[in-house]
MARLOSE-476499 format. One record per atom (N, C-alpha, C): residue in one letter; atom name; x, y, z. Coordinates in nm, 2 decimals. Example, Ala and Ser with C-alpha at 12.3 -4.5 7.8 and 13.67 -1.06 7.14 Angstrom:
// MARLOSE-476499
{drense "A", "N", {1.32, -0.57, 0.78}};
{drense "A", "CA", {1.23, -0.45, 0.78}};
{drense "A", "C", {1.32, -0.33, 0.78}};
{drense "S", "N", {1.28, -0.22, 0.71}};
{drense "S", "CA", {1.37, -0.11, 0.71}};
{drense "S", "C", {1.29, 0.00, 0.79}};
//
This chain:
// MARLOSE-476499
{drense "X", "N", {10.64, 10.21, 7.73}};
{drense "X", "CA", {10.67, 10.22, 7.88}};
{drense "X", "C", {10.56, 10.29, 7.95}};
{drense "X", "N", {10.50, 10.39, 7.89}};
{drense "X", "CA", {10.39, 10.47, 7.96}};
{drense "X", "C", {10.27, 10.38, 7.99}};
{drense "X", "N", {10.23, 10.29, 7.89}};
{drense "X", "CA", {10.12, 10.20, 7.91}};
{drense "X", "C", {10.14, 10.11, 8.03}};
{drense "X", "N", {10.27, 10.08, 8.06}};
{drense "X", "CA", {10.30, 10.00, 8.18}};
{drense "X", "C", {10.25, 10.05, 8.31}};
{drense "X", "N", {10.23, 10.19, 8.31}};
{drense "X", "CA", {10.19, 10.25, 8.44}};
{drense "X", "C", {10.06, 10.32, 8.43}};
{drense "X", "N", {9.97, 10.27, 8.34}};
{drense "X", "CA", {9.84, 10.33, 8.33}};
{drense "X", "C", {9.75, 10.29, 8.46}};
{drense "X", "N", {9.78, 10.18, 8.52}};
{drense "X", "CA", {9.70, 10.14, 8.64}};
{drense "X", "C", {9.74, 10.24, 8.75}};
{drense "X", "N", {9.87, 10.27, 8.77}};
{drense "X", "CA", {9.91, 10.36, 8.87}};
{drense "X", "C", {9.84, 10.50, 8.84}};
{drense "X", "N", {9.84, 10.54, 8.72}};
{drense "X", "CA", {9.78, 10.67, 8.68}};
{drense "X", "C", {9.63, 10.67, 8.72}};
{drense "X", "N", {9.56, 10.56, 8.68}};
{drense "X", "CA", {9.42, 10.55, 8.71}};
{drense "X", "C", {9.39, 10.56, 8.86}};
{drense "X", "N", {9.47, 10.49, 8.94}};
{drense "X", "CA", {9.45, 10.49, 9.09}};
{drense "X", "C", {9.49, 10.62, 9.15}};
{drense "X", "N", {9.59, 10.69, 9.10}};
{drense "X", "CA", {9.63, 10.82, 9.15}};
{drense "X", "C", {9.52, 10.92, 9.13}};
{drense "X", "N", {9.46, 10.91, 9.01}};
{drense "X", "CA", {9.34, 11.00, 8.99}};
{drense "X", "C", {9.23, 10.97, 9.08}};
{drense "X", "N", {9.20, 10.84, 9.10}};
{drense "X", "CA", {9.09, 10.80, 9.19}};
{drense "X", "C", {9.12, 10.84, 9.33}};
{drense "X", "N", {9.24, 10.82, 9.38}};
{drense "X", "CA", {9.27, 10.86, 9.52}};
{drense "X", "C", {9.27, 11.01, 9.53}};
{drense "X", "N", {9.31, 11.09, 9.43}};
{drense "X", "CA", {9.30, 11.23, 9.44}};
{drense "X", "C", {9.16, 11.28, 9.44}};
{drense "X", "N", {9.07, 11.22, 9.36}};
{drense "X", "CA", {8.93, 11.25, 9.36}};
{drense "X", "C", {8.87, 11.21, 9.50}};
{drense "X", "N", {8.91, 11.10, 9.55}};
{drense "X", "CA", {8.86, 11.06, 9.68}};
{drense "X", "C", {8.90, 11.16, 9.79}};
{drense "X", "N", {9.02, 11.21, 9.78}};
{drense "X", "CA", {9.06, 11.31, 9.88}};
{drense "X", "C", {8.98, 11.44, 9.87}};
{drense "X", "N", {8.94, 11.48, 9.75}};
{drense "X", "CA", {8.86, 11.60, 9.73}};
{drense "X", "C", {8.72, 11.57, 9.79}};
{drense "X", "N", {8.67, 11.45, 9.77}};
{drense "X", "CA", {8.54, 11.42, 9.83}};
{drense "X", "C", {8.55, 11.42, 9.98}};
{drense "X", "N", {8.65, 11.37, 10.03}};
{drense "X", "CA", {8.67, 11.37, 10.18}};
{drense "X", "C", {8.67, 11.51, 10.23}};
{drense "X", "N", {8.74, 11.60, 10.17}};
{drense "X", "CA", {8.75, 11.74, 10.21}};
{drense "X", "C", {8.61, 11.80, 10.20}};
{drense "X", "N", {8.54, 11.77, 10.10}};
{drense "X", "CA", {8.40, 11.83, 10.08}};
{drense "X", "C", {8.31, 11.77, 10.20}};
{drense "X", "N", {8.33, 11.65, 10.23}};
{drense "X", "CA", {8.25, 11.59, 10.34}};
{drense "X", "C", {8.29, 11.66, 10.48}};
{drense "X", "N", {8.42, 11.68, 10.50}};
{drense "X", "CA", {8.46, 11.75, 10.62}};
{drense "X", "C", {8.40, 11.89, 10.62}};
{drense "X", "N", {8.40, 11.96, 10.51}};
{drense "X", "CA", {8.33, 12.09, 10.51}};
{drense "X", "C", {8.18, 12.08, 10.54}};
{drense "X", "N", {8.12, 11.99, 10.48}};
{drense "X", "CA", {7.97, 11.97, 10.50}};
{drense "X", "C", {7.94, 11.94, 10.65}};
{drense "X", "N", {8.03, 11.86, 10.71}};
{drense "X", "CA", {8.02, 11.83, 10.85}};
{drense "X", "C", {8.05, 11.94, 10.95}};
{drense "X", "N", {8.10, 12.05, 10.90}};
{drense "X", "CA", {8.13, 12.16, 10.98}};
{drense "X", "C", {8.27, 12.16, 11.03}};
{drense "X", "N", {8.36, 12.07, 10.99}};
{drense "X", "CA", {8.49, 12.06, 11.04}};
{drense "X", "C", {8.59, 12.17, 10.99}};
{drense "X", "N", {8.54, 12.26, 10.90}};
{drense "X", "CA", {8.62, 12.37, 10.86}};
{drense "X", "C", {8.56, 12.50, 10.91}};
{drense "X", "N", {8.46, 12.49, 10.99}};
{drense "X", "CA", {8.39, 12.61, 11.05}};
{drense "X", "C", {8.36, 12.59, 11.19}};
{drense "X", "N", {8.23, 12.56, 11.21}};
{drense "X", "CA", {8.17, 12.55, 11.35}};
{drense "X", "C", {8.25, 12.44, 11.44}};
{drense "X", "N", {8.28, 12.33, 11.38}};
{drense "X", "CA", {8.35, 12.22, 11.46}};
{drense "X", "C", {8.50, 12.21, 11.42}};
{drense "X", "N", {8.56, 12.32, 11.39}};
{drense "X", "CA", {8.70, 12.32, 11.35}};
{drense "X", "C", {8.80, 12.26, 11.46}};
{drense "X", "N", {8.76, 12.27, 11.58}};
{drense "X", "CA", {8.84, 12.22, 11.69}};
{drense "X", "C", {8.86, 12.07, 11.67}};
{drense "X", "N", {8.77, 12.00, 11.61}};
{drense "X", "CA", {8.78, 11.85, 11.59}};
{drense "X", "C", {8.85, 11.81, 11.46}};
{drense "X", "N", {8.87, 11.91, 11.37}};
{drense "X", "CA", {8.93, 11.88, 11.24}};
{drense "X", "C", {9.06, 11.81, 11.26}};
{drense "X", "N", {9.15, 11.86, 11.34}};
{drense "X", "CA", {9.28, 11.81, 11.36}};
{drense "X", "C", {9.28, 11.66, 11.38}};
{drense "X", "N", {9.18, 11.61, 11.46}};
{drense "X", "CA", {9.17, 11.47, 11.49}};
{drense "X", "C", {9.10, 11.39, 11.39}};
{drense "X", "N", {8.99, 11.44, 11.34}};
{drense "X", "CA", {8.91, 11.36, 11.25}};
{drense "X", "C", {8.96, 11.35, 11.11}};
{drense "X", "N", {9.04, 11.45, 11.06}};
{drense "X", "CA", {9.09, 11.45, 10.93}};
{drense "X", "C", {9.19, 11.33, 10.91}};
{drense "X", "N", {9.25, 11.29, 11.02}};
{drense "X", "CA", {9.34, 11.17, 11.01}};
{drense "X", "C", {9.27, 11.04, 10.98}};
{drense "X", "N", {9.14, 11.04, 10.99}};
{drense "X", "CA", {9.07, 10.92, 10.96}};
{drense "X", "C", {9.07, 10.89, 10.81}};
{drense "X", "N", {9.11, 10.99, 10.73}};
{drense "X", "CA", {9.13, 10.97, 10.58}};
{drense "X", "C", {9.23, 10.86, 10.55}};
{drense "X", "N", {9.32, 10.83, 10.65}};
{drense "X", "CA", {9.42, 10.73, 10.62}};
{drense "X", "C", {9.35, 10.59, 10.60}};
{drense "X", "N", {9.24, 10.57, 10.66}};
{drense "X", "CA", {9.17, 10.44, 10.64}};
{drense "X", "C", {9.13, 10.42, 10.49}};
{drense "X", "N", {9.05, 10.50, 10.43}};
{drense "X", "CA", {9.02, 10.48, 10.29}};
{drense "X", "C", {9.14, 10.49, 10.20}};
{drense "X", "N", {9.24, 10.58, 10.24}};
{drense "X", "CA", {9.36, 10.59, 10.15}};
{drense "X", "C", {9.44, 10.47, 10.15}};
{drense "X", "N", {9.45, 10.40, 10.26}};
{drense "X", "CA", {9.53, 10.27, 10.26}};
{drense "X", "C", {9.45, 10.17, 10.19}};
{drense "X", "N", {9.32, 10.16, 10.20}};
{drense "X", "CA", {9.23, 10.07, 10.13}};
{drense "X", "C", {9.25, 10.09, 9.98}};
{drense "X", "N", {9.25, 10.21, 9.93}};
{drense "X", "CA", {9.27, 10.24, 9.79}};
{drense "X", "C", {9.40, 10.20, 9.74}};
{drense "X", "N", {9.51, 10.22, 9.82}};
{drense "X", "CA", {9.64, 10.18, 9.78}};
{drense "X", "C", {9.65, 10.03, 9.77}};
{drense "X", "N", {9.59, 9.95, 9.86}};
{drense "X", "CA", {9.59, 9.81, 9.85}};
{drense "X", "C", {9.51, 9.76, 9.73}};
{drense "X", "N", {9.40, 9.83, 9.70}};
{drense "X", "CA", {9.32, 9.79, 9.58}};
{drense "X", "C", {9.40, 9.82, 9.45}};
{drense "X", "N", {9.48, 9.92, 9.45}};
{drense "X", "CA", {9.56, 9.96, 9.34}};
{drense "X", "C", {9.67, 9.85, 9.32}};
{drense "X", "N", {9.73, 9.81, 9.43}};
{drense "X", "CA", {9.83, 9.70, 9.42}};
{drense "X", "C", {9.77, 9.57, 9.37}};
{drense "X", "N", {9.66, 9.54, 9.42}};
{drense "X", "CA", {9.59, 9.41, 9.38}};
{drense "X", "C", {9.55, 9.42, 9.23}};
{drense "X", "N", {9.51, 9.54, 9.19}};
{drense "X", "CA", {9.47, 9.56, 9.04}};
{drense "X", "C", {9.60, 9.53, 8.96}};
{drense "X", "N", {9.71, 9.59, 9.00}};
{drense "X", "CA", {9.83, 9.57, 8.93}};
{drense "X", "C", {9.87, 9.42, 8.92}};
{drense "X", "N", {9.86, 9.36, 9.04}};
{drense "X", "CA", {9.90, 9.22, 9.05}};
{drense "X", "C", {9.81, 9.13, 8.95}};
{drense "X", "N", {9.68, 9.16, 8.95}};
{drense "X", "CA", {9.59, 9.08, 8.87}};
{drense "X", "C", {9.60, 9.11, 8.72}};
{drense "X", "N", {9.60, 9.24, 8.69}};
{drense "X", "CA", {9.59, 9.28, 8.55}};
{drense "X", "C", {9.72, 9.30, 8.47}};
{drense "X", "N", {9.83, 9.31, 8.54}};
{drense "X", "CA", {9.96, 9.33, 8.47}};
{drense "X", "C", {10.05, 9.21, 8.49}};
{drense "X", "N", {10.05, 9.16, 8.61}};
{drense "X", "CA", {10.13, 9.05, 8.64}};
{drense "X", "C", {10.06, 8.91, 8.65}};
{drense "X", "N", {9.94, 8.91, 8.60}};
{drense "X", "CA", {9.87, 8.78, 8.59}};
{drense "X", "C", {9.86, 8.70, 8.72}};
{drense "X", "N", {9.84, 8.78, 8.83}};
{drense "X", "CA", {9.82, 8.72, 8.96}};
{drense "X", "C", {9.95, 8.68, 9.03}};
{drense "X", "N", {10.06, 8.70, 8.97}};
{drense "X", "CA", {10.19, 8.67, 9.03}};
{drense "X", "C", {10.28, 8.80, 9.04}};
{drense "X", "N", {10.28, 8.86, 9.16}};
{drense "X", "CA", {10.36, 8.98, 9.18}};
{drense "X", "C", {10.46, 8.97, 9.29}};
{drense "X", "N", {10.58, 8.99, 9.27}};
{drense "X", "CA", {10.68, 8.99, 9.38}};
{drense "X", "C", {10.67, 9.11, 9.46}};
{drense "X", "N", {10.74, 9.11, 9.58}};
{drense "X", "CA", {10.74, 9.22, 9.66}};
{drense "X", "C", {10.80, 9.34, 9.59}};
{drense "X", "N", {10.91, 9.32, 9.52}};
{drense "X", "CA", {10.98, 9.42, 9.45}};
{drense "X", "C", {10.89, 9.49, 9.34}};
{drense "X", "N", {10.82, 9.41, 9.26}};
{drense "X", "CA", {10.73, 9.46, 9.16}};
{drense "X", "C", {10.63, 9.55, 9.22}};
{drense "X", "N", {10.57, 9.50, 9.33}};
{drense "X", "CA", {10.46, 9.58, 9.40}};
{drense "X", "C", {10.52, 9.71, 9.46}};
{drense "X", "N", {10.64, 9.70, 9.51}};
{drense "X", "CA", {10.70, 9.82, 9.57}};
{drense "X", "C", {10.73, 9.92, 9.46}};
{drense "X", "N", {10.78, 9.88, 9.35}};
{drense "X", "CA", {10.80, 9.97, 9.24}};
{drense "X", "C", {10.67, 10.04, 9.20}};
{drense "X", "N", {10.57, 9.95, 9.18}};
{drense "X", "CA", {10.43, 10.00, 9.14}};
{drense "X", "C", {10.38, 10.11, 9.25}};
{drense "X", "N", {10.40, 10.07, 9.37}};
{drense "X", "CA", {10.35, 10.16, 9.48}};
{drense "X", "C", {10.43, 10.29, 9.49}};
{drense "X", "N", {10.56, 10.29, 9.46}};
{drense "X", "CA", {10.64, 10.41, 9.46}};
{drense "X", "C", {10.59, 10.50, 9.34}};
{drense "X", "N", {10.57, 10.44, 9.22}};
{drense "X", "CA", {10.52, 10.52, 9.11}};
{drense "X", "C", {10.39, 10.58, 9.14}};
{drense "X", "N", {10.30, 10.50, 9.20}};
{drense "X", "CA", {10.17, 10.55, 9.24}};
{drense "X", "C", {10.18, 10.67, 9.34}};
{drense "X", "N", {10.27, 10.65, 9.43}};
{drense "X", "CA", {10.29, 10.75, 9.53}};
{drense "X", "C", {10.35, 10.88, 9.47}};
{drense "X", "N", {10.44, 10.87, 9.38}};
{drense "X", "CA", {10.50, 10.98, 9.31}};
{drense "X", "C", {10.39, 11.06, 9.23}};
{drense "X", "N", {10.30, 10.98, 9.16}};
{drense "X", "CA", {10.19, 11.04, 9.09}};
{drense "X", "C", {10.10, 11.12, 9.18}};
{drense "X", "N", {10.06, 11.05, 9.29}};
{drense "X", "CA", {9.97, 11.12, 9.38}};
{drense "X", "C", {10.04, 11.25, 9.44}};
{drense "X", "N", {10.16, 11.24, 9.47}};
{drense "X", "CA", {10.24, 11.35, 9.52}};
{drense "X", "C", {10.24, 11.46, 9.42}};
{drense "X", "N", {10.26, 11.43, 9.30}};
{drense "X", "CA", {10.26, 11.53, 9.19}};
{drense "X", "C", {10.13, 11.60, 9.17}};
{drense "X", "N", {10.02, 11.52, 9.20}};
{drense "X", "CA", {9.88, 11.58, 9.18}};
{drense "X", "C", {9.84, 11.65, 9.31}};
{drense "X", "N", {9.91, 11.63, 9.42}};
{drense "X", "CA", {9.87, 11.69, 9.54}};
{drense "X", "C", {9.86, 11.85, 9.54}};
{drense "X", "N", {9.95, 11.92, 9.48}};
{drense "X", "CA", {9.93, 12.07, 9.48}};
{drense "X", "C", {9.80, 12.11, 9.40}};
{drense "X", "N", {9.77, 12.04, 9.30}};
{drense "X", "CA", {9.64, 12.07, 9.23}};
{drense "X", "C", {9.52, 12.04, 9.32}};
{drense "X", "N", {9.52, 11.92, 9.38}};
{drense "X", "CA", {9.41, 11.89, 9.47}};
{drense "X", "C", {9.40, 11.99, 9.59}};
{drense "X", "N", {9.52, 12.03, 9.64}};
{drense "X", "CA", {9.52, 12.13, 9.74}};
{drense "X", "C", {9.47, 12.27, 9.69}};
{drense "X", "N", {9.50, 12.30, 9.57}};
{drense "X", "CA", {9.45, 12.43, 9.51}};
{drense "X", "C", {9.30, 12.42, 9.50}};
{drense "X", "N", {9.24, 12.31, 9.45}};
{drense "X", "CA", {9.10, 12.29, 9.44}};
{drense "X", "C", {9.03, 12.30, 9.57}};
{drense "X", "N", {9.10, 12.24, 9.67}};
{drense "X", "CA", {9.04, 12.24, 9.81}};
{drense "X", "C", {9.04, 12.38, 9.86}};
{drense "X", "N", {9.15, 12.45, 9.85}};
{drense "X", "CA", {9.17, 12.59, 9.91}};
{drense "X", "C", {9.09, 12.69, 9.84}};
{drense "X", "N", {9.07, 12.68, 9.71}};
{drense "X", "CA", {9.00, 12.79, 9.64}};
{drense "X", "C", {8.86, 12.76, 9.60}};
{drense "X", "N", {8.83, 12.63, 9.58}};
{drense "X", "CA", {8.69, 12.60, 9.53}};
{drense "X", "C", {8.60, 12.53, 9.64}};
{drense "X", "N", {8.66, 12.43, 9.71}};
{drense "X", "CA", {8.58, 12.36, 9.80}};
{drense "X", "C", {8.56, 12.43, 9.94}};
{drense "X", "N", {8.67, 12.48, 9.99}};
{drense "X", "CA", {8.66, 12.54, 10.13}};
{drense "X", "C", {8.76, 12.66, 10.14}};
{drense "X", "N", {8.72, 12.77, 10.07}};
{drense "X", "CA", {8.81, 12.89, 10.08}};
{drense "X", "C", {8.81, 12.95, 10.21}};
{drense "X", "N", {8.72, 12.92, 10.30}};
{drense "X", "CA", {8.71, 12.97, 10.43}};
{drense "X", "C", {8.79, 12.90, 10.54}};
{drense "X", "N", {8.85, 12.78, 10.50}};
{drense "X", "CA", {8.92, 12.70, 10.59}};
{drense "X", "C", {9.04, 12.78, 10.65}};
{drense "X", "N", {9.13, 12.83, 10.57}};
{drense "X", "CA", {9.25, 12.90, 10.62}};
{drense "X", "C", {9.21, 13.01, 10.71}};
{drense "X", "N", {9.12, 13.11, 10.67}};
{drense "X", "CA", {9.09, 13.21, 10.77}};
{drense "X", "C", {9.03, 13.16, 10.90}};
{drense "X", "N", {8.95, 13.05, 10.89}};
{drense "X", "CA", {8.89, 13.00, 11.01}};
{drense "X", "C", {8.99, 12.93, 11.10}};
{drense "X", "N", {9.08, 12.85, 11.05}};
{drense "X", "CA", {9.19, 12.78, 11.13}};
{drense "X", "C", {9.29, 12.88, 11.18}};
{drense "X", "N", {9.32, 12.99, 11.11}};
{drense "X", "CA", {9.41, 13.09, 11.16}};
{drense "X", "C", {9.35, 13.16, 11.28}};
{drense "X", "N", {9.22, 13.20, 11.26}};
{drense "X", "CA", {9.15, 13.27, 11.37}};
{drense "X", "C", {9.15, 13.18, 11.50}};
{drense "X", "N", {9.11, 13.06, 11.48}};
{drense "X", "CA", {9.09, 12.97, 11.59}};
{drense "X", "C", {9.22, 12.93, 11.66}};
{drense "X", "N", {9.33, 12.91, 11.58}};
{drense "X", "CA", {9.46, 12.88, 11.64}};
{drense "X", "C", {9.51, 12.99, 11.72}};
{drense "X", "N", {9.48, 13.12, 11.69}};
{drense "X", "CA", {9.52, 13.23, 11.77}};
{drense "X", "C", {9.44, 13.24, 11.89}};
{drense "X", "N", {9.31, 13.22, 11.88}};
{drense "X", "CA", {9.22, 13.22, 12.00}};
{drense "X", "C", {9.26, 13.11, 12.10}};
{drense "X", "N", {9.30, 13.00, 12.05}};
{drense "X", "CA", {9.34, 12.89, 12.15}};
{drense "X", "C", {9.49, 12.91, 12.20}};
{drense "X", "N", {9.56, 13.00, 12.14}};
{drense "X", "CA", {9.69, 13.03, 12.19}};
{drense "X", "C", {9.80, 12.95, 12.13}};
{drense "X", "N", {9.77, 12.88, 12.02}};
{drense "X", "CA", {9.87, 12.80, 11.95}};
{drense "X", "C", {9.97, 12.89, 11.88}};
{drense "X", "N", {9.92, 13.01, 11.84}};
{drense "X", "CA", {10.01, 13.12, 11.78}};
{drense "X", "C", {9.97, 13.25, 11.85}};
{drense "X", "N", {10.07, 13.33, 11.87}};
{drense "X", "CA", {10.05, 13.46, 11.94}};
{drense "X", "C", {9.98, 13.56, 11.85}};
{drense "X", "N", {10.01, 13.56, 11.72}};
{drense "X", "CA", {9.95, 13.65, 11.63}};
{drense "X", "C", {9.89, 13.59, 11.51}};
{drense "X", "N", {9.81, 13.66, 11.44}};
{drense "X", "CA", {9.74, 13.61, 11.32}};
{drense "X", "C", {9.85, 13.59, 11.21}};
{drense "X", "N", {9.95, 13.68, 11.21}};
{drense "X", "CA", {10.06, 13.67, 11.11}};
{drense "X", "C", {10.13, 13.54, 11.13}};
{drense "X", "N", {10.16, 13.50, 11.25}};
{drense "X", "CA", {10.23, 13.37, 11.28}};
{drense "X", "C", {10.15, 13.25, 11.23}};
{drense "X", "N", {10.02, 13.26, 11.26}};
{drense "X", "CA", {9.93, 13.15, 11.22}};
{drense "X", "C", {9.92, 13.14, 11.07}};
{drense "X", "N", {9.91, 13.26, 11.01}};
{drense "X", "CA", {9.90, 13.27, 10.86}};
{drense "X", "C", {10.02, 13.21, 10.79}};
{drense "X", "N", {10.14, 13.23, 10.86}};
{drense "X", "CA", {10.26, 13.17, 10.80}};
{drense "X", "C", {10.26, 13.02, 10.80}};
{drense "X", "N", {10.18, 12.96, 10.88}};
{drense "X", "CA", {10.17, 12.81, 10.88}};
{drense "X", "C", {10.05, 12.77, 10.80}};
{drense "X", "N", {9.94, 12.83, 10.81}};
{drense "X", "CA", {9.81, 12.79, 10.75}};
{drense "X", "C", {9.79, 12.86, 10.62}};
{drense "X", "N", {9.85, 12.81, 10.51}};
{drense "X", "CA", {9.83, 12.87, 10.38}};
{drense "X", "C", {9.85, 12.77, 10.27}};
{drense "X", "N", {9.81, 12.81, 10.15}};
{drense "X", "CA", {9.82, 12.71, 10.04}};
{drense "X", "C", {9.96, 12.66, 10.02}};
{drense "X", "N", {10.06, 12.74, 10.01}};
{drense "X", "CA", {10.19, 12.70, 9.98}};
{drense "X", "C", {10.24, 12.59, 10.08}};
{drense "X", "N", {10.22, 12.62, 10.21}};
{drense "X", "CA", {10.26, 12.52, 10.31}};
{drense "X", "C", {10.19, 12.39, 10.30}};
{drense "X", "N", {10.06, 12.40, 10.28}};
{drense "X", "CA", {9.97, 12.28, 10.27}};
{drense "X", "C", {10.01, 12.20, 10.14}};
{drense "X", "N", {10.04, 12.27, 10.03}};
{drense "X", "CA", {10.07, 12.20, 9.90}};
{drense "X", "C", {10.21, 12.13, 9.92}};
{drense "X", "N", {10.30, 12.19, 9.99}};
{drense "X", "CA", {10.43, 12.12, 10.01}};
{drense "X", "C", {10.42, 12.00, 10.11}};
{drense "X", "N", {10.35, 12.03, 10.22}};
{drense "X", "CA", {10.33, 11.92, 10.32}};
{drense "X", "C", {10.25, 11.81, 10.26}};
{drense "X", "N", {10.15, 11.84, 10.18}};
{drense "X", "CA", {10.06, 11.74, 10.12}};
{drense "X", "C", {10.14, 11.65, 10.02}};
{drense "X", "N", {10.22, 11.71, 9.94}};
{drense "X", "CA", {10.30, 11.64, 9.84}};
{drense "X", "C", {10.41, 11.55, 9.91}};
{drense "X", "N", {10.47, 11.60, 10.01}};
{drense "X", "CA", {10.57, 11.52, 10.08}};
{drense "X", "C", {10.50, 11.41, 10.16}};
{drense "X", "N", {10.40, 11.45, 10.23}};
{drense "X", "CA", {10.32, 11.35, 10.31}};
{drense "X", "C", {10.27, 11.24, 10.22}};
{drense "X", "N", {10.21, 11.27, 10.10}};
{drense "X", "CA", {10.16, 11.17, 10.01}};
{drense "X", "C", {10.27, 11.07, 9.97}};
{drense "X", "N", {10.39, 11.13, 9.94}};
{drense "X", "CA", {10.50, 11.04, 9.89}};
{drense "X", "C", {10.54, 10.95, 10.01}};
{drense "X", "N", {10.56, 11.01, 10.12}};
{drense "X", "CA", {10.61, 10.92, 10.23}};
{drense "X", "C", {10.51, 10.82, 10.28}};
{drense "X", "N", {10.39, 10.86, 10.30}};
{drense "X", "CA", {10.28, 10.77, 10.34}};
{drense "X", "C", {10.25, 10.66, 10.23}};
{drense "X", "N", {10.26, 10.70, 10.11}};
{drense "X", "CA", {10.23, 10.61, 10.00}};
{drense "X", "C", {10.34, 10.50, 10.00}};
{drense "X", "N", {10.46, 10.54, 10.01}};
{drense "X", "CA", {10.57, 10.44, 10.00}};
{drense "X", "C", {10.57, 10.35, 10.13}};
{drense "X", "N", {10.54, 10.41, 10.24}};
{drense "X", "CA", {10.53, 10.34, 10.37}};
{drense "X", "C", {10.42, 10.24, 10.36}};
{drense "X", "N", {10.30, 10.28, 10.31}};
{drense "X", "CA", {10.18, 10.20, 10.30}};
{drense "X", "C", {10.21, 10.08, 10.21}};
{drense "X", "N", {10.28, 10.11, 10.09}};
{drense "X", "CA", {10.31, 10.01, 10.00}};
{drense "X", "C", {10.41, 9.91, 10.06}};
{drense "X", "N", {10.51, 9.96, 10.13}};
{drense "X", "CA", {10.61, 9.87, 10.18}};
{drense "X", "C", {10.55, 9.77, 10.28}};
{drense "X", "N", {10.45, 9.81, 10.36}};
{drense "X", "CA", {10.38, 9.72, 10.45}};
{drense "X", "C", {10.28, 9.63, 10.38}};
{drense "X", "N", {10.20, 9.69, 10.29}};
{drense "X", "CA", {10.09, 9.62, 10.22}};
{drense "X", "C", {10.15, 9.51, 10.13}};
{drense "X", "N", {10.26, 9.53, 10.08}};
{drense "X", "CA", {10.32, 9.43, 9.99}};
{drense "X", "C", {10.36, 9.30, 10.06}};
{drense "X", "N", {10.37, 9.30, 10.19}};
{drense "X", "CA", {10.39, 9.17, 10.26}};
{drense "X", "C", {10.27, 9.08, 10.25}};
{drense "X", "N", {10.15, 9.15, 10.23}};
{drense "X", "CA", {10.03, 9.07, 10.22}};
{drense "X", "C", {9.98, 9.05, 10.08}};
{drense "X", "N", {10.01, 9.15, 9.99}};
{drense "X", "CA", {9.96, 9.14, 9.85}};
{drense "X", "C", {10.05, 9.06, 9.76}};
{drense "X", "N", {10.18, 9.05, 9.79}};
{drense "X", "CA", {10.28, 8.98, 9.71}};
{drense "X", "C", {10.24, 8.83, 9.70}};
{drense "X", "N", {10.29, 8.78, 9.59}};
{drense "X", "CA", {10.27, 8.63, 9.57}};
{drense "X", "C", {10.38, 8.56, 9.65}};
{drense "X", "N", {10.34, 8.47, 9.74}};
{drense "X", "CA", {10.43, 8.40, 9.82}};
{drense "X", "C", {10.51, 8.30, 9.73}};
{drense "X", "N", {10.63, 8.27, 9.78}};
{drense "X", "CA", {10.71, 8.18, 9.70}};
{drense "X", "C", {10.65, 8.04, 9.70}};
{drense "X", "N", {10.71, 7.95, 9.63}};
{drense "X", "CA", {10.65, 7.81, 9.62}};
{drense "X", "C", {10.66, 7.73, 9.75}};
{drense "X", "N", {10.73, 7.78, 9.85}};
{drense "X", "CA", {10.73, 7.71, 9.98}};
{drense "X", "C", {10.60, 7.72, 10.05}};
{drense "X", "N", {10.57, 7.62, 10.12}};
{drense "X", "CA", {10.44, 7.62, 10.20}};
{drense "X", "C", {10.45, 7.72, 10.31}};
{drense "X", "N", {10.34, 7.79, 10.33}};
{drense "X", "CA", {10.34, 7.89, 10.44}};
{drense "X", "C", {10.30, 7.82, 10.57}};
{drense "X", "N", {10.22, 7.72, 10.56}};
{drense "X", "CA", {10.17, 7.64, 10.68}};
{drense "X", "C", {10.27, 7.53, 10.71}};
{drense "X", "N", {10.34, 7.54, 10.82}};
{drense "X", "CA", {10.44, 7.44, 10.85}};
{drense "X", "C", {10.39, 7.35, 10.96}};
{drense "X", "N", {10.26, 7.35, 10.99}};
{drense "X", "CA", {10.21, 7.26, 11.10}};
{drense "X", "C", {10.21, 7.11, 11.05}};
{drense "X", "N", {10.23, 7.03, 11.14}};
{drense "X", "CA", {10.23, 6.88, 11.11}};
{drense "X", "C", {10.09, 6.83, 11.14}};
{drense "X", "N", {10.04, 6.75, 11.05}};
{drense "X", "CA", {9.91, 6.70, 11.07}};
{drense "X", "C", {9.91, 6.59, 11.18}};
{drense "X", "N", {9.81, 6.59, 11.26}};
{drense "X", "CA", {9.80, 6.49, 11.37}};
{drense "X", "C", {9.79, 6.35, 11.32}};
{drense "X", "N", {9.84, 6.26, 11.39}};
{drense "X", "CA", {9.84, 6.11, 11.35}};
{drense "X", "C", {9.72, 6.05, 11.39}};
//
């Protein structure tokens, strides 16, 4: 049974590594320091490569497990398993992010959010911007977004039934 889901495991690891690379690039670009005001907006661009990787994972499963024939249900199950694995790995990737890649992010975002008036006190900001909150939000977000992405992507990745998709009548 475990070998049935090795593709999902492989892609969960790849997506997690990609997310760590993304965070490192954000840090290098100054989005966790000098340009932190732009982080809120630019970090959401991660959705583009994340969706792309999810689609690649589903196509890999279709090709290498289902022999090129995968139903919507089979793909949905695969995507849910992949999403659960990514969600389970999310606290570890957040720990690596918070402690190794960018330990200055939380102090910087706390300070800046108080300066901008989003929070009245540093304590209020710190209650929001911390490892525990980000680990929980990341895990839940990965699960929800992964399942939603899969549900949509499978309309395109699934093998169509034997009926013709093109119903146009040829001109006489």
